[in-house]
N, C-alpha and C positions, 0 to 999 in steps of 0.2 A: 559456414555457421553464421547465422544472423538472428538476432533476438529483437523481438518487439517488446518495448517497455510501454505499457498502456496505463494511463493514470486518469482517474476521475477526480476532479478537484473543483471545489466551489469558489475559492478565493485565491487560488494559485499556490498555496503552501505545499500541498500534496504533489502538484505538478513539478515543483522544484525538487522534491524527493525523487520523482521519476527521472528528471533530467540528470540528477546526480548519479542515479543507478545506471543510466545509459552511458554516462561518461566513465564510470568505474568499469563497466563491462568492456567498453571500447579500449580504455587504457590498459586493460589486462588481456587484450588479444581477441576479444569477441565483439565484432561490430554490432551496434545496437541503435535502434531508432526509437525516439520518444514520440508518442501520439496520445490523443484523447480517445475515449471510446467512440465518439461520434465520427472520428476520422478513420475508423477501422471497419471495413466491410467483410474482410476475411483474413486468413493468416497466410495467404499465398506469399511465398518468398521468405517466410520466417521459419526457423527450425525450433524456436523456443519462445516462451511467453513469460514476461514478468508483468503481473497485473496488480494494480493498487487502487485504493479508494480512500477518500476522506471518510471519516466516520461521524455520523450525527445520530445522537440518541441510540448508540449501539449498533447502527446499521450502515452498510455500504450505500453509496449514492445509487439512485436508480439507473443512471447511465452505465455504471459498471456491471450491475446485475443484468441489465438488458444485453450487454455485450456477451456475457457468459452464455446466455440463452442463444444468442445469434451464432456463436462460434462453437458451441458445444460439440457438434459433429466433426469438427476439424482438429480437436485436441489429441486424439489418439496418436500415440507415438511422439508427441511433442512434450518435452518437460515443461512444467509450469511452476512458477513461484508466485506467491501472493504476499502483499503487504497492506496493512491498514495504517492510517495516520489520523491522529486526532487527540489522544489523551493529553489534556492540559489541566492545570489547576491542582488542587489538593488531591492526593492519592486516596483512593477509596479505602475504607476500613475493611471491606469484605474482600480479602485477597483471593478467595476461591472463585470469585466471579470475574471472568475475563472482560476487558473493556469493549469487546466487539464479538458478536456471534457471527463468525464467518463459516460456520460448519457446512451450510448448504453450498457455498461457493467452493470450499475445499473439496467437498464430495463431488460436485459437478465437474471440477477441473482435474481431479486426482493430483492436486498440488503436492509438490515435494516438500514445501515448507510454507509457513505463514508467519510473518513477522509483524509486530506492532511497533510503530515508531511514534515518538511524541509529536505533537502538533504545534501549530502556531495560532495564536488568537490576537486579533487587533479589533477592538470594539468599533473603530471608525469604519470598518468594512461591514459591520453587521447592521441589520435593521433594528428598529426600536424594540421589538419583542425579544430578540436575542440579546440585545444590549441590556435590557431590563433583567433578563434571566441571569446573565453573567454578573450583574451588579448584586442581585439577590444571593447568588452563590459565592460572592466575594472573590471572583476570579479576575485577576488583573491581566492586562496585556502581557503576553509572554511568547517565547519561542523555545520550545522544548525539543526541537529536532536535534539529534546527535549526528552531525555530519561524518564523524569518524566511524561510527557504527554503521551508517548507511553505506559508506564507501567500502568498508570491510565486508559487508554482506554482498555487495556487487562483485567484489573480488572473489569471494567464496563461490558465487554462482558461476563466474567465468571459469574458475578452476574445475568445478564439477563438469561443466560443459566440455572443456578442453581435454580432460582426462577420462571422461565417460564415467566418472565416479557416481556411485549410488548415494543418495542422501543418507546422512548419519542421523540416528534417532536423537531427538533433542526437543527443546521446547517449541511448541507450535505458535506461541504468541510471545510478545515482548513483555515489558513490565506490566504487572497487574495494576491497572489504573482504571479510573472511570473515564469514559469517552465523553467528549463534548467540545465545544468551541468551534472556531472558524478554520476551515481548511481550504 
């Protein structure tokens, strides 16, 4: 059993989540490799996929969406888990609106689960337009990634793979927040 953890990240914060998930899987008895979408031509040699992307303006990065298109014919029989990273700043007042619309990716991959993890924002990594937007929205530099939650989810995935357990019904997204910031 080998898992590919593939992560689309613009500024490295989401890639760090992917690395943490790969470590959690490996530490819990399931070898995993962390890669970027551009490093993946196919799923040969992998029995499962954990795919994640930074979220900008409520959407996954193009490289992650292109990967799904590229490998869609190879997913049958492989369990898939998805995660999104990016909600930072003030929590949205409309809790009925998820921070990311990943419905197309969930459908295309038949994902067992989709989690939303908080993101990290550092203005120094942003261009002038994004820095201006963050200032206008009164969003300060922050790191809202919950490493314990990320490790626990990696452990949960490993347990599902090792026991052959079917996913339990539950929330398909994490905290109800507005997406934005640097990932």
